[in-house]
C-alpha positions as CSV (number, residue, x, y, z in Angstrom):
1,M,32.2,12.4,2.7
2,G,28.9,12.5,4.8
3,K,28.3,15.2,6.9
4,H,27.1,12.6,9.4
5,D,29.6,10.3,8.8
6,T,33.7,9.8,7.8
7,I,32.4,7.2,5.5
8,I,29.8,6.7,3.8
9,L,28.2,2.8,4.0
10,S,26.5,0.8,1.8
11,N,23.2,-0.8,2.7
12,N,25.3,-4.1,2.6
13,D,27.5,-2.2,5.4
14,R,24.7,-1.2,7.2
15,S,22.7,-4.2,7.6
16,L,26.1,-5.6,8.7
17,V,26.7,-3.1,11.5
18,Y,22.9,-4.0,12.8
19,R,23.5,-7.3,13.1
20,W,26.9,-7.0,14.6
21,L,25.1,-4.9,17.2
22,A,22.8,-6.6,18.0
23,S,24.7,-10.0,18.7
24,F,26.5,-8.3,21.8
25,F,22.8,-8.1,23.4
26,T,22.0,-11.2,22.4
27,S,24.8,-13.1,23.9
28,E,27.6,-12.7,25.9
29,V,31.0,-12.2,24.9
30,K,32.7,-15.2,25.2
31,I,37.0,-16.3,24.7
32,E,36.1,-17.2,20.9
33,T,34.6,-13.7,20.2
34,L,37.9,-12.3,21.4
35,E,40.0,-14.4,19.3
36,S,37.8,-13.8,16.2
37,Y,38.0,-10.2,16.3
38,S,41.8,-10.5,17.0
39,S,42.5,-12.4,13.8
40,P,43.4,-10.7,10.7
41,E,40.0,-10.7,9.2
42,G,38.2,-9.7,12.4
43,R,40.3,-6.7,13.2
44,A,39.8,-5.9,9.1
45,L,36.8,-5.3,10.1
46,L,36.7,-3.3,13.3
47,D,38.9,-0.8,10.9
48,V,36.5,-0.6,8.9
49,F,33.6,0.0,11.3
50,S,35.8,2.4,13.2
51,L,35.8,5.1,10.5
52,A,32.3,5.6,11.2
53,P,32.8,8.1,14.1
54,A,29.2,6.6,16.2
55,L,31.3,3.3,16.0
56,A,34.8,4.2,16.5
57,P,34.8,4.1,20.6
58,F,33.2,0.6,21.1
59,T,35.4,-0.4,18.5
60,G,38.5,1.1,20.6
61,E,37.5,-0.8,23.1
62,L,36.8,-4.5,21.5
63,T,40.1,-4.0,20.4
64,K,41.7,-3.1,24.0
65,L,40.3,-6.5,24.9
66,T,42.0,-8.5,22.0
67,E,45.0,-6.9,22.6
68,L,45.2,-8.0,25.9
69,P,47.4,-11.2,26.9
70,R,45.7,-14.0,25.7
71,E,46.0,-16.0,29.1
72,S,43.9,-12.7,30.2
73,Y,41.0,-13.2,28.0
74,Q,39.2,-16.0,30.4
75,A,39.1,-13.4,33.1
76,K,37.7,-10.5,31.2
77,V,35.6,-12.8,29.5
78,L,34.1,-13.5,33.1
79,D,33.8,-10.2,34.4
80,L,31.8,-9.5,31.2
81,A,29.6,-12.4,31.6
82,T,28.9,-10.9,34.9
83,A,28.3,-7.4,33.6
84,Y,25.8,-9.0,31.1
85,S,23.9,-10.5,33.4
86,R,23.6,-7.7,35.7
87,L,22.4,-5.7,33.0
88,F,20.5,-7.4,30.5
89,L,19.4,-10.8,32.6
90,G,17.9,-9.0,35.5
91,V,20.4,-9.9,38.2
92,G,20.8,-6.1,38.7
93,G,17.6,-5.8,40.0
94,Q,16.6,-2.1,40.0
95,H,20.4,-1.7,38.3
96,S,19.4,-3.5,35.5
97,A,19.2,-2.0,31.9
98,P,16.1,-4.3,30.4
99,P,16.6,-4.8,26.7
100,Y,13.0,-5.1,25.9
101,E,10.5,-2.0,24.4
102,S,7.7,-3.1,26.7
103,A,10.1,-2.2,29.9
104,Y,10.1,1.2,28.8
105,Y,6.6,1.9,27.1
106,N,5.1,2.8,30.5
107,E,5.6,3.8,34.2
108,K,4.9,-0.6,34.7
109,G,7.7,-1.6,33.5
110,T,6.5,-5.1,33.1
111,L,7.0,-7.1,29.8
112,F,5.0,-8.8,27.3
113,Q,2.8,-4.9,26.7
114,K,1.9,-3.6,23.2
115,P,5.4,-3.5,21.6
116,T,6.0,-7.6,21.8
117,A,2.6,-8.0,19.9
118,D,3.4,-5.0,17.4
119,I,6.9,-7.0,16.9
120,N,5.4,-9.8,16.7
121,K,3.2,-8.8,14.0
122,I,6.2,-7.6,11.8
123,L,8.2,-10.1,12.1
124,Q,4.7,-11.9,10.5
125,D,4.3,-9.4,7.8
126,L,8.0,-10.0,7.0
127,G,7.8,-13.8,7.3
128,I,10.5,-14.0,9.5
129,S,10.6,-15.5,12.6
130,I,13.3,-15.5,15.9
131,E,15.6,-17.8,15.8
132,N,15.7,-21.0,18.2
133,S,18.3,-20.5,20.5
134,L,17.2,-16.8,21.5
135,K,14.4,-17.5,23.6
136,E,13.9,-14.0,24.5
137,P,10.3,-11.6,23.1
138,A,10.1,-10.3,19.9
139,D,10.7,-6.7,21.4
140,H,14.2,-7.9,22.6
141,L,16.5,-5.2,21.2
142,G,18.4,-7.5,19.5
143,V,15.7,-8.8,17.7
144,Q,14.7,-5.2,16.7
145,L,18.0,-4.3,15.4
146,N,17.5,-7.5,12.9
147,V,14.1,-6.3,11.8
148,L,15.7,-3.4,10.4
149,A,18.7,-5.4,9.0
150,E,16.3,-7.0,6.9
151,Y,14.3,-4.0,5.8
152,I,17.7,-3.2,5.0
153,D,18.3,-5.6,2.8
154,R,15.0,-5.7,1.3
155,E,15.9,-2.0,-0.1
156,A,18.7,-3.2,-1.3
157,L,17.7,-6.4,-2.9
158,A,15.1,-4.5,-4.5
159,E,17.4,-1.6,-5.7
160,A,19.6,-4.5,-7.4
161,N,16.5,-5.6,-9.7
162,G,15.6,-2.1,-10.4
163,N,12.4,-2.7,-8.5
164,H,12.2,1.7,-7.2
165,E,8.5,1.3,-5.4
166,T,9.4,-2.2,-3.4
167,A,12.7,-0.2,-2.6
168,Y,11.4,3.0,-1.5
169,T,9.1,1.0,0.7
170,S,11.7,-0.2,2.8
171,H,13.2,2.7,2.8
172,Q,10.1,4.3,4.3
173,N,9.7,1.2,6.4
174,Q,13.1,2.0,7.9
175,I,12.4,5.4,9.0
176,R,9.1,4.7,10.6
177,F,10.6,1.5,12.6
178,L,13.6,3.5,13.5
179,S,11.2,6.5,14.9
180,N,8.4,4.5,16.3
181,H,10.5,2.1,18.2
182,L,13.9,2.0,18.5
183,L,14.7,5.6,19.2
184,N,11.0,5.7,20.9
185,W,13.1,3.7,23.6
186,V,16.9,3.1,23.3
187,P,18.2,6.7,24.6
188,S,16.3,5.5,28.0
189,F,18.2,2.1,28.0
190,C,21.2,3.6,26.6
191,E,21.2,5.9,30.0
192,S,20.6,3.0,32.1
193,C,23.5,1.1,30.8
194,N,25.8,4.2,31.3
195,R,24.2,4.5,35.0
196,F,24.7,0.9,36.0
197,D,27.4,-0.8,33.6
198,K,30.9,-1.5,36.0
199,S,32.9,-3.2,33.2
200,D,32.7,0.4,30.5
201,F,32.2,-2.1,27.7
202,Y,28.4,-2.1,27.9
203,K,28.4,1.8,28.2
204,E,30.3,1.8,25.3
205,L,28.5,-0.4,23.6
206,A,25.1,1.6,24.4
207,N,26.7,4.9,23.5
208,A,27.9,3.2,20.3
209,L,24.3,2.0,19.1
210,S,22.5,5.9,20.7
211,A,24.9,7.8,18.6
212,W,24.4,5.3,15.2
213,L,20.6,5.1,15.3
214,A,20.4,8.9,15.6
215,M,23.1,9.5,12.7
216,D,21.1,6.8,10.6
217,L,17.8,8.5,10.6
218,A,19.3,11.7,9.8
219,R,21.0,10.0,6.5
220,L,17.6,7.7,5.8
221,N,15.8,11.1,5.8
222,E,18.2,13.1,3.7
223,A,18.1,10.4,1.4
224,K,14.4,10.8,1.2
225,T,14.7,14.2,0.3
226,T,16.9,13.3,-2.4
227,T,15.1,10.9,-4.4
């Protein structure tokens, strides 16, 4: 077992975690979401993620929601939609937690600043684009988490093909992206979630994200020194 976690996650698992976390920031929880995690397959996935201490409190919160009576799902989903709108869509005004790096770039707190252009350049270099269904600037948290997952996927593919130089570059890109982007602003974002979330769901999600990012960077740096 690693000192940063109860389990050692493969790159495929790490990529899945990042895309999974991103999904909760890019769309509201729906009844179908709760139904999917109450299925045997969904519970099995949460059981695996719960082995990671960084994710365990949030997986526990999600599991509690799935265990509610089915007739309660609709009311709970509406409560979570309200919390999502207040925090991430600006409905809460000064009591919001904008999920954009630009909002934390300087005291102006405005969108479409330098981080947006930086992430657009990274997307262009990777040859990927934002899904049409996600009508958000490139520096949205969900986009950034998916960028990191893309770097992880490319490292795994390069290793599988024996291309160690490309794998090393992708590994370095993960460290650089975490250090220069996500960890530059996500702690402030998570602090706002903790202050303003009335549902506790997004508070637990933010805490899981913050702990996961810190743990993952430490592991990446460890792997760098041992290769």
